[in-house]
C-alpha positions in Angstrom: 63.6 -19.6 -95.6 65.6 -22.7 -94.9 64.7 -22.5 -91.2 61.0 -22.7 -92.0 61.4 -25.7 -94.2 63.6 -27.4 -91.5 60.9 -26.7 -88.9 58.3 -28.2 -91.1 60.4 -31.3 -91.8 61.1 -31.7 -88.1 57.5 -31.3 -87.2 56.5 -33.9 -89.8 59.2 -36.3 -88.5 58.0 -35.9 -84.9 54.4 -36.4 -85.9 55.3 -39.6 -87.8 57.4 -40.9 -84.9 54.5 -40.4 -82.5 52.1 -42.2 -84.9 54.5 -45.1 -85.3 55.0 -45.4 -81.5 51.3 -45.4 -80.7 50.5 -47.9 -83.5 53.3 -50.3 -82.4 52.3 -49.9 -78.8 48.7 -50.7 -79.6 49.7 -53.8 -81.4 51.9 -55.0 -78.6 49.2 -54.3 -76.0 46.6 -56.3 -77.9 49.0 -59.2 -78.3 50.3 -59.2 -74.8 47.5 -58.1 -72.5 44.2 -58.4 -74.3 42.9 -61.9 -74.6 40.3 -62.4 -77.3 37.4 -64.6 -76.1 35.3 -66.4 -78.5 31.5 -66.6 -78.2 31.7 -70.2 -77.2 34.1 -69.4 -74.4 31.7 -66.7 -73.1 28.9 -69.3 -72.9 30.8 -71.7 -70.8 29.0 -72.1 -67.4 30.7 -71.4 -64.1 30.4 -74.6 -62.1 31.1 -74.0 -58.5 32.8 -76.5 -56.2 30.9 -78.2 -53.3 29.8 -75.4 -51.0 31.5 -76.5 -47.8 34.7 -77.3 -49.6 35.0 -73.6 -50.3 33.2 -71.8 -47.5 32.4 -72.3 -43.8 29.1 -71.3 -42.2 30.8 -68.4 -40.4 32.2 -67.1 -43.7 28.8 -67.3 -45.4 27.1 -65.5 -42.5 29.6 -62.6 -42.8 29.3 -62.2 -46.5 27.7 -59.2 -48.2 24.1 -59.8 -49.3 25.1 -59.4 -53.0 27.7 -62.1 -52.6 25.2 -64.4 -51.0 22.6 -63.7 -53.7 25.3 -64.5 -56.4 26.1 -67.8 -54.7 22.4 -68.7 -54.3 21.9 -68.1 -58.1 25.1 -70.0 -59.0 24.2 -73.0 -56.8 20.6 -73.0 -58.0 21.8 -73.3 -61.6 24.1 -76.1 -60.6 21.3 -78.0 -58.8 18.9 -77.5 -61.7 21.6 -78.7 -64.2 22.7 -81.7 -62.1 20.0 -82.5 -59.5 22.2 -84.6 -57.2 21.8 -84.9 -53.5 24.9 -82.9 -52.8 24.0 -80.1 -55.3 20.5 -79.7 -53.8 21.9 -79.8 -50.3 24.3 -77.0 -51.1 21.5 -74.9 -52.6 19.3 -75.5 -49.6 22.2 -74.6 -47.2 22.6 -71.3 -49.0 18.8 -70.7 -48.7 19.0 -71.4 -45.0 21.9 -68.9 -44.6 20.0 -66.3 -46.5 16.9 -66.9 -44.4 19.0 -66.6 -41.1 20.5 -63.3 -42.3 17.1 -61.9 -43.2 15.7 -63.0 -39.8 18.7 -61.3 -38.0 18.1 -58.1 -39.9 14.3 -58.2 -39.1 15.1 -58.8 -35.4 17.5 -55.9 -35.4 15.0 -53.6 -37.0 12.3 -54.6 -34.6 14.6 -54.0 -31.6 15.7 -50.6 -33.0 12.1 -49.5 -33.5 11.2 -50.6 -30.0 8.7 -53.2 -31.2 8.0 -56.6 -29.7 
């Protein structure tokens, strides 16, 4: 009989130890790795730097279409918020890059299909 009560006590001890380890680990994880962001912080706009300070024309032409679209949206918002000459020029430069990429794609499709 003593062996069964000892097994039960050991099982209870191991279960409690596991619960304590997981609870303590969760608290440490939340304090160390998980940064709580407030609603006001989430609403802070992303203001990009001047376009050609960050990218060259060659880099922009080699970007994935989703990346270009993201930049177009970002710089459009910047130009609408602060319609300065530089912000509008950056937005128009991105539109031009987007247009050139679309034209290159259209030309490639036309050549592939044997059209004129």
